[in-house]
C-alpha positions, -999 to +999 in steps of 0.1 A: -795-518-444-777-546-424-797-578-421-794-598-388-817-628-392-798-658-407-764-642-400-735-653-377-725-628-350-698-626-324-700-606-292-669-602-271-675-596-234-708-615-242-711-631-208-725-601-189-737-565-191-741-549-225-726-579-242-751-604-227-778-579-238-765-579-273-761-616-276-796-624-264-811-597-287-792-609-317-804-645-311-840-632-307-837-615-341-826-647-358-787-646-356-766-675-346-743-660-319-707-667-308-704-655-272-668-647-263-658-639-228-627-639-207-647-659-182-656-689-200-685-699-175-702-667-182-701-673-219-716-708-215-744-695-193-755-671-219-752-696-246-774-720-227-799-692-222-800-687-259-804-724-267-833-728-242-851-700-261-846-719-293-817-701-307-782-711-318-751-702-298-716-711-292-695-702-262-657-695-263-632-682-238-612-652-252-590-625-238-593-598-265-560-583-254-542-613-270-543-610-308-537-648-313-565-655-289-589-634-309-579-652-341-584-686-325-618-674-313-627-664-348-616-698-361-636-716-334-668-697-340-665-701-378-661-738-374-691-740-351-715-716-366-702-705-401-685-674-413-690-643-391-706-613-407-716-593-375-687-585-352-695-568-318-663-558-302-677-550-268-652-562-242-638-536-219-628-525-185-632-493-164-616-474-136-622-441-116-588-432-102-564-404-104-537-414-129-510-407-102-527-433-079-527-459-107-497-482-113-482-487-148-500-521-150-532-505-141-529-480-169-517-505-194-546-529-187-573-502-192-558-489-225-551-525-239-585-541-230-604-513-244-585-498-274-564-528-284-592-552-277-613-535-303-585-532-327-577-569-324-612-578-333-613-556-363-579-570-375-593-606-371-628-601-386-629-572-410-606-586-438-630-615-443-660-590-445-640-570-471-636-602-492-673-611-488-683-576-497-706-574-467-709-574-430-709-550-400-683-541-373-697-528-340-676-514-312-684-502-276-668-469-267-682-446-240-697-413-234-665-407-214-646-410-248-672-387-265-669-362-237-635-367-222-634-332-205-665-341-185-659-370-162-630-368-136-604-395-127-609-413-160-580-404-181-566-437-194-602-450-199-614-418-216-583-418-238-588-454-249-626-449-255-619-417-275-595-437-296-622-463-303-645-435-316-619-422-339-610-456-351-646-465-358-656-433-375-626-435-397-631-471-405-666-464-416-652-443-445-631-471-456-656-500-449-683-484-469-664-490-502-668-527-495-705-527-484-694-532-447-710-511-420-694-497-389-711-484-357-697-472-324-717-472-293-712-444-266-732-456-237-740-435-206-752-453-176-761-489-180-776-513-154-751-541-148-724-556-126-693-540-143-687-518-111-686-549-089-669-574-112-646-552-132-614-563-115-622-599-112-610-608-148-577-587-149-550-609-164-519-618-142-496-597-164-516-566-155-517-572-118-541-601-116-577-604-105-590-588-072-624-585-056-621-547-053-650-528-067-646-497-089-647-466-067-667-439-083-658-404-070-685-389-048-685-356-068-694-375-100-723-393-083-736-361-068-734-337-097-734-357-129-766-379-127-770-405-154-799-421-169-793-458-165-809-481-191-812-518-188-788-538-209-817-554-230-830-519-239-795-507-249-793-539-271-825-532-290-814-495-296-779-508-308-794-533-333-818-508-347-788-486-354-769-515-368-797-523-392-799-487-403-761-486-407-758-456-384-723-446-375-729-439-338-752-448-309-758-427-278-779-441-250-788-410-230-805-382-250-804-359-220-767-356-223-770-334-254-768-302-234-738-315-214-720-323-248-726-288-261-716-271-228-684-293-220-671-304-254-686-287-284-681-252-268-646-262-258-637-270-294-654-238-308-634-217-282-602-233-295-611-223-331-620-188-319-586-187-302-566-196-333-587-172-354-579-143-330-542-153-330-541-152-368-559-118-367-533-104-343-505-118-364-519-102-396-524-068-380-489-070-366-474-077-399 
C-alpha cells in the first residue's frame, strides 16, 4: 500500500493534460506537489490552482531531456517541499508521421523526450527512495507502446513508449526489494490539448517550437475509435493503482479485444512458428 497523504510528489509535464490531472488529484488527496513543466507559466498556473484550493505546491521549469535540469528540479522541489517519495515521470511528446517523412531531429526529439525523459527522472529520484526504503515511481507510457503493431505512422513514439513499459516492469522487480513501488500508465484516448500544443515546446536543438498541430491519419480516426477519458478521471484511476502498488494502468477496457487480436496473437504465432521450425529440424535429423 502506497500512502499519498502527507507525501511530497513531483509530476513532470504537470502543466497540462494528464500531468495537470495528476497534480490536482495528488493535492486533493493530501500530497504536497512539485509541478515541473518545460513551460514554466503552465506549471505556475497549476500550482496556483492547487494553492487556491488549500493545497501546497511548487512550480519549476524543467526540460526532462536534460539530465542536469532534472537533478536541479529535484533539488529545488526538495528545498521547497521536502524529500520526494512520489515521482510521476509523465512528460512526453507525440507524432503521427511516416518515419521517412520525419527529420533526424524529429525522431531524436520523440525518442529523447519520452524514453530518456522517464529514464532521467528515475536516475534522479529512485536512489533516494532506495536509501529511504520507500516511495513510488510512476511513468506514463502509452497504449501505442503496449500494442505497437496496432497504430500506423507512430514508429519512434511506439518504440519509445514500449521501452518505458519494459523499463518500468523490470524496475518493479528491483524496486520491490527496497519497498519502492513502480507503476506504468498505458493511456488510450485522453481529453486534452496535446494534439494542438505538442510542437510548441520542442527545444531548439531538435528543430525548435512550431504552431503545427499533430496530424492524425484519417484511417486511424475512422477505424480505430478510442474511448476518450477526461484527465481528472485518468488521474483518479492512476492514484488508485499507485495506492495498491499495481504494476500497470490501462485507461480503456474496451481495448482488451484489440490487444488479443493484434499483439497477443502475434506473439503466440511467433511461438508456434519456432515450435514448428524445431519440429521440422528434429524430423530432418
